N, C-alpha and C positions, 0 to 999 in steps of 0.2 A: 502601127500594130506593134505591141510589145511582146517580150517574152512572158510566159504565163506566170512566172514568179512575181515579177515586178508589176504586172497588171493587177495582181492581188493586193499589192502594197503601195506602189509608188508610180502608178500608171501615168499621172499627169506630166511626168518628166519626158514622156516619149512623143516623138513626132507622129502625126496621124496620116494615114494613107488617104488618098483622095477617093478610093473606091473600095468596096467590100471585096473580100476574098472568099470564094466558095470552096469548101473542103469536103471531099467525099468521105463517106464512112469506110473504114478498113473492115475487111471481112473477118479477120481473125480476132477472137476474144480470148485467146489463150493467155495464161498468166506467165510472165517471164520473171524468173528469180535469178539474181546474181549475187550469191552469198560470199564469194571469195575472189581473190585476184586471178584464179585460174579460170573463172567463168568468162564467157565472152562479154566485152564491154557493152553496155546499153548504148543505143544510138546517141543519147544526149552527151555521153562522155567523149564523143568523137569531134564535136563542134566542126562539122565538115565544111561549112560555108564561111567560116572566119578566115581572114588572111593569116598567113603562117605565124607572124609575130604574136597576134592576139590569141590564136589558137594555142600556141605553145605556152603562153602565160596562163591561160585558163586551165589547161590540162595540168600544168605544174602546181597551180594553187589548189585545184581540186585534189590532186594527189597528196599535197601537204595536209589538207584538212582531213581526208579520209585516213591517212596514216596516223595523224594525231588522235583522231577519235577511235581508231582501231576497232576492238571488239564491241564498242558501244553501239555500233550500227547494226540493225537487223537487215536481212535480205529484202530486196524490193519485191513488192507484190502489185506493182502498177500494171494494169492491163496492156497488152501489146499495142492496142489501137490508141493508147494515150502515150506510150513510150515513143511512138513514132507515127507520124501521119503526114499526108500531103493532099493538095487539091487535085482535081482531075487533069488540069493542064500542066501540072508540075511546076507552076510558078510560085508556089508557096509550100514550104516544108516546116515542120516543127517537131520538137521532142520534149518530153517532160518525164522526169523521174523523181520519186520521193522515197526516201528510206527513213524509217523511224528509229529512235533510240531505244535501247533495251530498258528493262525494268529499273535498273540501278543507275541509269545514265542521266546526266543533266540535259541531254539532247532530246528535244521533242521530235524534230524531224530535220532532215537536210533535203533541200529541194534544188534540183539542177534543171536548167532548161535552155533551149536555144530556139531561135526562129529565123528563118530566111524567107523573104518574100520580095517579089518584084513590085516596085512602085513607079509612078510616072517619072521620077528623077533618077531611077536606077534600081539598086537593090538595097534592102534594109536587112542588116544582120544584127542580132541581139543574142547575147549569152549572159546567163544569170546563175549565180550561186547564192543561196539563202539558207542560213542555218538558224533555226528557231530553237531556243532553249525552253525548258519547262520550269515549273514553279519550285524545283529543288534548288534553284539559284536565282538571284536577281540580276545576274550578269547580262550584258547587252547581247542582242542577236547580231549575227554577222551577215552583211549584204555586200555583194560585189557584182557589178553589172557593166558590160560593154554595150553601147548602142552605136552602130556605125551605119551611116547612110551615104558615105562618100569614101573613096580610097585614101583621101588625105586628111580626114577628120574623124574624131572619135569622142563620144560623150562617155565619161567614166563616172560611175557612182560607187563609192566605197565607204562604208560606214559601220561602226559599232552602234547599232540602234538602241538608244537608252530605254530602259523599262521602268524608270522612275523619273519624276520631275526633278531636274537637276537644280532648280532654284529652291525647291522645298527640301532637297536632300543634297547639300553641298559636299557631304562626305562621299556620296556616290560619284559626283563630278570629279572629286579629287582622286578617288581610287581607280577609276577606269579611264579617265581622260587627261587629268593633269599629271599624275605620277608616271604615267606610261609615255609621256611626251608625244602623244598622238598628233598634236597640232604641228609638231616639228616636221612630220612627214608631209602634211598638207602644204606647209610653207616651202619646203624644198621643191615640190612640184609647181607651186604657184610662181616661182621665180623664172620659170621658162617663158620666153616671150610668146611661144605658141599656145600657152595655156591661159584660158579665160574662165571666170566663174560661169556656171550654168544655173540659171534661176528657174526653178519650177514655177509655172503660173498658178499652182495650187497652194494656198496658204495652209491648208490641211497637211499637205505633204511636208512643207517646210517645218511645221510644228512638231513632227515626230522624228526628225533627224537630230543628230547630236551636234554640239557646237564645233566639233572637229571633223565633220563629214567632208569628204572629198567629192564634190559635185562640180565637175569641170568639163569644158569643151576644149579638146586639143585640136587645133586647126592649123595645119601646116601650109595651107594655100594650094593653089592649082599646081599640079605636077610635082608635088613634094611628097610623094608616097614613101620614098626612101627615108626622108627625115622623120616621118611618123613611126616607121619601123624602128629607127634608131632610138627614139624616145621610149617606145614600148619595151625594147630589149634592154635599155639602159636604166634610167631613173625610175620609170614606171614599174619595171620588173622588181627592182629593189624595194620600192615603197609598198607595193601590194603584198609582197611576201613578208616584209617586216610587220605590217599591220596584222596580217593573218596569224603570224607567229605570236604576236602580243595577245591576240584574242585567245589562241589556244592555251597559252600559259595561264591566263587569268580567268577565263570565262567558262571553263568546263569542269570546274571543281564544285562539288556540292557545298552549300552554305547552310548553316543552321538558321532557318527562318521561322517566325511564329506563324500560326495558322492564319492570323489576320493579315500578315504581310503576304503570305502565299495567295490568299483570296484576292487581295488587291492586284497582285501581279497577273493572276488569271483573268480578272475582270478587264484590266487595261489591255492586255494582249488580245482578248476576245473582241473588245470594242473596236480596236484598230482593224483587225482582220475582217470582222463582220461588215464594217463600214466600207472597206475596200471592195469586198465582193459585191455589196449592194450597189455602190455607185459606179462600179467599173465592169467587173466580170459579167454580171447579169445583164448589163446594158450593151456592152460592146462585143462580147464573144459571138452572140447570135448574128450580129451584123457582119462579122468577119468570117465566120464559119457557118456550116449548116447547123440547124437546131440540134441535130443528133450529136455532132461533135461538141457543140457548146455544152450540152447536158452532161456528156461524159467527163469533160475536162473540169467543169464546175463541181461535179460530184466528187472527183478525186481531190480537188483543192479544199472543198468543204470538209472532207473527212480528215485531211491533214490539219486543218485549222480548227477542227472541233466546232464547226459551225453547223447548226441543225439545217438539214435539207428541207426546204419549204415545199418541195414537190412541184415547183414552178415549171410550167411547160414553155419552151421557147418556140416561137413561130417566126 
């Protein structure tokens, strides 16, 4: 079971649970708005089930992104029963928040989510940050995700997801991936003996990632939880923050694009998002959650992704 963000985009990366998780409907449908730093943090911002090192890094990165975007982000209007939910037995908990960019912003939306659930081998914890840009720029989207099913191992996905074909547009490859030395960050992490490449079984997923994507499994072996924490607080902390800062410097500036180029961007983004919802969310969410929960979550994701709601009923 994945976080809701990555299930929309990169779900084949994730391990599958052996059994479905039933989730009860929350009674409250009140709207929760958090417009400023003085407002109570939404449940997703707390990442309560992540180990301390992972939680601290996610909170710090989220703070860097939100500070960098500043007034570009509008208050959240995600319903309270999507902001936070759990199943009747308390063995599965989740949270999802979406904030949209303002009228003059290059940000389409920022999506944050986490999921904690019990699986036969222990607990699965996933935390995701996904920032989608709009057609006022052709800059890449930002995606960062932790997937942890063991205290001593961690799957990391960190990428600036390209919005143009880098073969057809070598200038795009040069501007966002070569001149920024993004691959240097991947190489630093790859030198650690505990780090191995993580290969998605989906060719479709691999095709939408950048050449500099960090998709790795950090496995420290049995009983080496302290070593994993040291890696996260050391090199991984530095690498994640550096890549996020690069993205903030280059990717949130408006660019002068022709209408044709903007139309192509919108079509490419829409195809990827629509396909992800079709092949994953609408198939897997009803099996993991109740039909009511699945409908609510899919509806929120579709609204953010600007995908038309087909009115499909989950059973």
